[in-house]
N, C-alpha and C positions, 0 to 999 in steps of 0.2 A: 504493500502500499504506499509506504516511504517513495519507493522509486517512483509511482506514476503521481503521488502529488506531487512530488518534487517536478517532473517534469511537465505538467500544467501549471503548475504556478510559472518556469519558467516561460514558455511559452505564453503566459500572460504577460509576464514582463517584455517581453521581446517585442510583441503588439501594440504593448502601452507606453513604448519608446518613443520620444519627443525628438528626439536629437539625433535619429536616422541621418546620414549624408548622404546625397543621392551623387554617385558617381560621374564623370562624363560624358558614358554609354545611356545612363539612362535618365540624362537630363535633354540630351538629343532625341533621347525616343518619347518624350512628353512634348504635344503638340500644341499645348497652350501653357504658356508661362508667363511670368510676371518679366519685367522690362526692367533697367537699374532705375527708375523712378515709382515702381511698385503698381505702376498701372499697367491693364491689360494692352497685351498687340494686338496689333489689326490686324482679326481674324479673317478680312477679305484678299490678306496677299495670300494666305492657305490656298493650296491645290484643291478644288472641291472636284474635281473629275473622277477620284479615286477614293474609296472612301479610307483605305490601309492610309492613304496618306497626311489623313487628318485625326484619323482614332488610331494611334500605336501603344493606349498604356495597357492592353490587355493582354498584346507580345511581348512584353517587357518582362526580363527576370524576376525585378524589384516584386512586380505588380502579381506573381504567380507565387512567390515563398511568402508574402504575405498570407493571402487568400488563403493555401497549404497550411499554414500554422493556424489560421480560424478555423479551419477544418478541423485540424489535430486536435483544437485546444478545445473543441466543441463536443466532439467523441471523447476525448478524457476528461471531460466536464460531467457527463451525464455516468460515466465510469464512476469518479470519486465522490458522487454525490450517493452512489449507492454506497461506497466503502463507508463513507462516515456515515449512514444511515445505521449501516450495523455495526460501525465501530460504537456510536451513541447509545446502542442497545447492549451492547455488553459491560459499556462503563456503568449505564445505569442498574445494570446486575450486580455490579460491583458494591455500586453506593449503598443499595438495599441491604444487601448481605453486612455491611458495617456498620449501618445507622442502624439497622433492625433491632441492635442490640438497646441503642439509647432509646426510638420510638418507633415499637413495631408496626402501629397500628396508622402509619402515616400513610402507606401506601395504598388503604383502602379508599379514602377521598380526594388524593392526590394523583390521578391516574398517567397523567401525560409525563414523558422521560424527562423534559426539559423546565416544566414547572416544580418537579421535586428536587431534581437537582438546585435547582433558585431559593426552595424552603427552605430546604435541609443546608444548605451554605449559609440561611439568613437566620433559620434558629439556632446552629453549630448545640453545644452543650448545654443552652438556657433551657431549665428546666420548668419558670413560672413563662405560657406565652403572654400574658398578660402586657409583657415586657418586650416581648419581640412584634415590630409592625411587619406584617404582611398584608399593606392593602396595597395591591397594585400589584402584586404577585399571584393574587387568587380572587375568587366573587366572594361577595362578603359572607353568602351564607356558608362556602367552605370554611371561608377562615375561621368562623363561627364553629363549624363541626371540628376544625383543625385543634380549636383550643380547650374546646371541653372534652374532647379525648384525651389532650395533652394531660388535664388536672387530673386524671385517672388513670394514665399507662402505668405498665407496668415494668419501665425500662427503666435502666438507670446508664447516670453519663458517662461519656466515652473513654477512654484514657488518654494523653494528650498524643499520642503515639497515633492510636486509630481514627481517633480523631481529623488530624494530620493527614492524616494518608485520603480521607472520607472527601475533605475542604478541597482537596489539591485534585481528588475525581471529579468532584461540582466544577469545579474550575477548567477543567478538562472537558466537558462534555459542554462546557459554557462557549467553550472555546472552538467547538468543532461546530456548534450550531451556528454561529455567527460565519465560519470556512464557508458551511453550507448555504448560508444566506449568499454571499459573495457568488460562489457557484451559481446560483439559479438567475443572480441578476445575470451575471453575463451570458447567462445561456438564453435569458428573455431577450437579451439585445439581440439577437439572432433568432430569434423562434419566426421572424417573416422571412427570413432566408429557409431555415428548416422544416419549420412546416406552417407554412402558408394559409391553407384551408382551417388547419385546428386554430390557428389561433384570431383566424378571422371568426368562428364560430365561440371560440370561450375567451378570448381576449388573451394575449401575448404573458402577460404574469401567471395566467393560472395554467396555459400551455405547458410554460416550462417547469411549474411545480410538479404535473403530470408527467410532464416526460421526463425528467430528476427524480421521482420517487420510481415509476417506472423498469428504471434502467435505460433509458434510450428510447429512438420515437420506433425501432423494428418489436421492442417488447413490447411498449405501451401498447402497436397495433396488434399484435399477438395475442393480448388477454381481453379477456373473457368482461363483456357490458358490466355484468355482475361487479366484477371486481374493479372495474375503472372507478364505477362510482363511490367505492368506500377509499380510494387512495385519499392521502389526506383527513380521512375522519378521527373524530377524537371522540372516547369515549367520555361521556357525559355524565354528570351526577348530580342525580335529584333527591336532594334531599327531604325526603317526608315528604315527597309527592308520590302521586303514581305515572307509573311510564308512560301512561294513556297521554301527559302532558308534555313528553319531551319530543324533542325535533329527533326526524329519523337521519338518519346515517347520510349524505351525502358528499363529505370529504371537500374535495378544492371548486366542486361545480356549487361550491355555496355563492360563491365569490363571483360568478359571475353574472353579468348582465342581465342576461337570462332567465336566469334563477329568481333573482331579486325582485325583477320583472311581473314574474308571475303573479294571476288570480289568487286570490287569498282563498275560494273553493275548489283550483287545483291542489293547491298546499297542502289544505284539508284531506281529499281524496289521497293525494300520494301520501300523507302521513299513517292515513287508515290501511292502506293496502303494507305498507311496509310494516306497521304493529302487526298485522295479522299471520307476515308471514315470517316473524323471527323464528332465528331457531331454537 
């Protein structure tokens, strides 16, 4: 994984290098360039009898090299996104194993991996959660459940060594999550080129998340529709409420304009269908 990540970051560095110098051959190959005063040259002097005499950029080595790096970076980006996701799952298991001695009940109300890491890092070894501000990390209802549960927990404070290992694991998970967001942002910027039809339907941001989570465009195309619907779905905790009031799992599709603009009657029909077909 390390070599793939290093290669991907190296490609990004080359693509974002603003100090690339054109050699004489590439300068001659560009048909339109600025003159000494910074103005555009007189394009009327160009020979318009032949297309190749006025359009030469695509035949330059510089253009082909950069576009090849873009394609390679996109391919590596989808691969590294899946690797990051798997690594976060492994780290989450590590955090749970360590922190279960301190707060074993925390896993029940806090399901999301990154949310769990943030909460664990925030709480640390504090036994009185009234002294810990979890606002902004969790919904108010979940914060109340966590606070009440912590007051009756059977857990004990961690040793300094185990606490430090747990905090380090949380930092690593959060760092990987930020790296994944950067990869998805890069993929999103090129989604119109990679999957133009998908981008038009769901938007470039959602398309990038779907492709990154699925492991690439080919993997997404081969995935059953029922699984595509669940990509990015979070398990919701309904404290003291019936599951009939829960929102059905839609994953990243919830962020699309089509979904958000749907009629309420259609949403209720879909929710009813989902509840009746839960495993």
